[in-house]
C-alpha positions in Angstrom: -267.5 55.1 -202.9 -267.1 52.5 -200.1 -268.9 53.7 -196.6 -265.3 53.1 -195.3 -263.5 54.6 -197.3 -266.0 57.7 -196.9 -265.7 57.7 -193.0 -261.9 57.4 -192.8 -261.6 60.6 -195.5 -264.5 62.1 -193.3 -262.3 61.8 -190.3 -258.8 62.9 -192.3 -260.9 66.2 -193.1 -262.5 66.6 -190.0 -259.2 66.3 -187.6 -256.8 67.8 -190.0 -256.2 70.9 -188.0 -255.2 68.7 -185.0 -253.2 65.8 -186.6 -251.7 67.7 -189.4 -248.0 69.5 -187.4 -245.4 70.4 -189.2 -243.4 73.6 -190.2 -243.5 75.5 -187.0 -239.4 75.1 -187.0 -239.7 76.7 -189.9 -240.4 80.0 -189.6 -237.1 81.8 -190.0 -239.6 85.1 -191.6 -243.0 86.3 -191.5 -243.7 85.9 -187.6 -244.8 89.2 -187.1 -247.1 89.6 -190.3 -250.6 89.8 -188.4 -253.5 87.5 -189.0 -254.7 86.7 -193.2 -257.2 88.6 -194.3 -260.1 86.8 -195.5 -261.8 87.2 -199.3 -263.9 85.1 -200.9 -263.3 84.6 -204.7 -265.3 83.7 -207.5 -265.0 80.6 -209.2 -266.8 78.1 -211.4 -267.8 75.9 -208.3 -268.9 78.9 -206.1 -267.1 81.4 -203.4 -263.8 79.9 -202.7 -261.8 81.6 -199.0 -258.8 82.6 -200.1 -256.1 83.8 -196.9 -254.1 86.4 -198.0 -250.8 87.4 -196.7 -248.6 91.1 -197.0 -248.6 93.8 -199.2 -247.4 94.4 -203.0 -247.4 95.1 -206.3 -246.7 90.7 -206.8 -248.4 88.4 -205.9 -247.7 84.4 -205.4 -250.9 81.6 -205.2 -250.2 78.8 -202.8 -251.7 75.5 -202.7 -252.0 73.2 -199.8 -251.2 69.9 -199.4 -253.1 67.3 -197.6 -254.1 64.4 -200.4 -257.1 66.1 -201.5 -259.4 65.2 -198.3 -257.9 67.7 -195.9 -259.7 71.3 -195.8 -256.9 72.9 -194.0 -254.8 75.8 -195.5 -253.6 77.1 -192.3 -251.0 73.9 -192.1 -248.5 76.1 -194.9 -249.1 79.2 -192.7 -245.7 78.9 -192.1 -245.0 79.2 -195.7 -246.8 81.7 -196.7 -245.6 84.0 -194.3 -242.2 83.2 -195.7 -243.0 84.2 -199.0 -244.6 87.0 -198.1 -241.8 88.9 -195.7 -239.0 87.4 -198.0 -240.2 88.0 -202.0 -242.5 91.0 -200.9 -245.5 89.8 -203.2 -248.5 89.1 -202.1 -249.0 85.2 -200.9 -252.7 83.9 -201.6 -253.6 80.6 -199.4 -256.8 78.7 -201.1 -259.1 77.2 -199.2 -260.2 75.2 -202.0 -262.7 72.1 -201.6 -261.7 68.6 -200.8 -262.5 65.0 -200.9 -265.1 63.7 -200.0 -267.4 66.2 -200.1 -265.9 66.8 -203.9 -264.2 64.5 -206.7 -261.9 65.5 -209.1 -261.8 68.2 -210.7 -263.6 70.7 -208.5 -260.4 71.6 -206.7 -258.3 71.8 -209.7 -260.2 73.9 -211.4 -261.2 76.4 -208.2 -257.5 76.7 -208.0 -257.3 77.7 -211.5 -260.2 80.6 -211.0 -258.6 81.9 -207.9 -255.6 82.1 -209.6 -256.6 83.7 -212.5 -258.7 85.8 -210.5 -255.5 87.3 -208.4 -253.1 87.8 -211.9 -256.2 89.8 -213.0 -255.9 92.2 -210.3 -252.4 91.9 -209.5 -248.6 92.6 -211.0 -247.0 89.4 -212.1 -248.3 86.3 -210.6 -246.4 82.9 -209.5 -248.1 79.6 -208.9 -247.1 77.0 -206.5 -247.9 74.3 -203.8 -246.9 71.0 -201.8 -247.6 67.6 -202.8 -250.8 67.0 -203.7 -250.9 71.2 -203.9 -247.4 70.7 -205.8 -249.6 68.5 -208.5 -252.4 71.4 -208.9 -250.1 73.8 -209.4 -249.2 72.3 -212.2 -252.4 71.7 -213.3 -253.2 74.9 -212.7 -250.2 76.1 -215.3 -251.4 73.5 -217.7 -255.2 74.8 -217.5 -253.5 79.1 -217.6 -251.6 77.7 -221.0 -254.5 75.9 -222.5 -257.0 78.5 -221.9 -255.4 81.6 -222.4 -256.7 83.2 -218.6 -253.5 84.2 -217.8 -249.6 83.6 -217.9 -247.8 82.4 -214.5 -244.0 84.1 -214.0 -243.1 81.2 -212.3 -244.5 77.2 -211.1 -243.3 76.2 -207.6 -243.8 72.3 -207.3 -243.1 71.0 -204.2 -243.0 67.0 -203.6 -245.5 67.4 -206.2 -247.9 64.3 -206.9 -248.4 64.5 -210.7 -249.7 60.7 -211.6 -253.0 59.6 -210.4 -253.4 57.0 -212.7 -250.2 54.8 -211.3 -249.1 52.9 -208.2 -246.8 54.1 -205.8 -244.3 51.9 -204.7 -244.4 49.7 -201.6 -241.9 51.0 -198.9 -241.3 53.0 -195.7 -241.8 56.4 -197.0 -244.8 58.6 -195.8 -247.1 58.2 -199.1 -248.1 55.0 -199.3 -249.7 52.3 -201.4 -252.6 52.4 -198.9 -253.2 56.4 -198.8 -252.7 56.3 -202.6 -255.4 54.0 -203.5 -257.9 56.2 -200.6 -257.3 58.9 -202.3 -257.7 57.4 -206.0 -261.3 56.3 -204.6 -262.3 59.1 -203.1 -261.6 61.9 -204.6 -260.0 60.4 -208.6 -263.0 58.2 -208.2 -263.2 57.4 -212.4 -260.6 55.3 -213.3 -260.5 56.7 -216.9 -260.1 60.8 -215.5 -256.9 59.7 -213.4 -255.1 60.1 -216.7 -256.2 63.3 -217.7 -253.6 66.1 -217.7 -255.0 67.8 -214.8 -255.4 65.2 -212.6 -252.0 63.9 -213.5 -249.8 66.6 -214.9 -246.6 63.8 -215.8 -249.0 61.9 -218.5 -249.7 65.6 -220.3 -249.0 65.0 -224.0 -247.6 68.3 -224.4 -245.6 70.6 -221.5 -244.0 73.1 -224.3 -245.7 76.6 -223.7 -245.6 76.6 -219.6 -244.3 78.9 -217.4 -240.7 78.2 -215.9 -240.4 75.6 -213.2 -238.7 75.1 -209.7 -239.2 71.5 -208.9 -238.5 70.2 -205.3 -237.9 66.8 -204.5 -236.7 64.6 -201.8 -234.3 61.8 -201.9 -236.7 58.9 -199.5 -239.9 60.3 -200.6 -242.0 58.0 -203.0 -243.1 60.7 -204.9 -239.6 61.5 -206.2 -239.8 59.7 -209.4 -243.3 62.5 -210.6 -241.0 65.5 -209.9 -237.6 63.9 -211.5 -239.7 62.5 -215.1 -241.6 66.0 -214.8 -238.6 68.2 -214.6 -237.2 66.2 -217.2 -240.1 66.3 -219.8 -240.7 70.1 -219.2 -236.6 70.8 -220.1 -237.6 68.4 -223.2 -240.4 70.7 -223.9 -238.0 74.1 -223.9 -239.1 74.9 -220.2 -236.7 76.6 -218.2 -236.5 74.3 -214.6 -234.6 74.4 -211.8 -234.7 70.9 -209.7 -233.6 71.1 -206.7 -233.0 67.5 -204.8 -233.3 67.1 -201.0 -231.2 63.7 -200.4 -231.9 61.4 -197.7 -235.2 62.5 -196.3 -238.6 61.6 -197.1 -242.0 63.1 -198.0 -241.8 66.3 -195.5 -238.6 67.1 -196.9 -237.7 70.7 -195.3 -238.8 69.7 -191.5 -235.9 66.7 -190.8 -233.2 69.0 -191.4 -234.1 73.1 -190.3 -230.4 74.2 -191.0 -230.3 72.9 -194.8 -234.1 73.8 -195.2 -233.3 77.6 -194.4 -230.8 77.6 -197.4 -233.1 75.5 -199.6 -236.3 78.3 -198.9 -233.9 81.0 -199.3 -233.0 79.6 -202.5 -236.8 79.5 -203.7 -237.7 82.7 -202.5 -234.7 84.1 -204.4 -236.2 82.4 -207.4 -239.5 83.7 -207.0 -238.7 87.4 -206.1 -236.4 87.4 -209.2 -239.6 85.6 -211.5 -241.8 88.2 -210.0 -239.7 91.3 -211.0 -240.8 93.8 -213.8 
């Protein structure tokens, strides 16, 4: 890893709590919930703090974004509160480790191990995430199938990063080639391993037997092709898919039009609630 890459990644990691600003206008439900409790869940890479919201018989495991470089689960506090309040599920927001302090596959394996731990102690369990977290949710579903560890009721893949072996196109999108390059050099330094299914679920040779999926894409997002193609491949593999595309918006697709976001979020909550129903 180049020293400049490490320093840049360390700065992103350290300043995330002050630089990540989105979602405040999307606190449509759940603001009245108390501060989440924090439990430490054992994984093959040590204990992982998990922020737990709400009370209920079912569970949803959420994986935050941040390009595998920002360790800041609170960036999605608004979403976890919303899901806990509208679905009745206990939402587990996973504080997995990120680069530059670890590299692939640590975060993916921690996420899987936490989700399996939650599923063993809860009723029906779903898994989801945004951006890099969406890619990890897809990886968790693949790991769960491959290892027979648990059976997610649903995978919620929001604006997911699903192909770390490929470049992103140059343009005006928030996810730039320079950011993709930094993420690959820092968190996915082994070029050959970038093609593994848990690094790049889009490149997995077999998608059969996966849980139903909600795939959320945004019209101007440079990651949109990942989500579109993954939804297509899941359908071809016989997996039930609901693909929702928000036209005309970039990667932070919910924040650009909060009125439209309210409807999108409600639709997602409805499907999560239905998937988790006994």
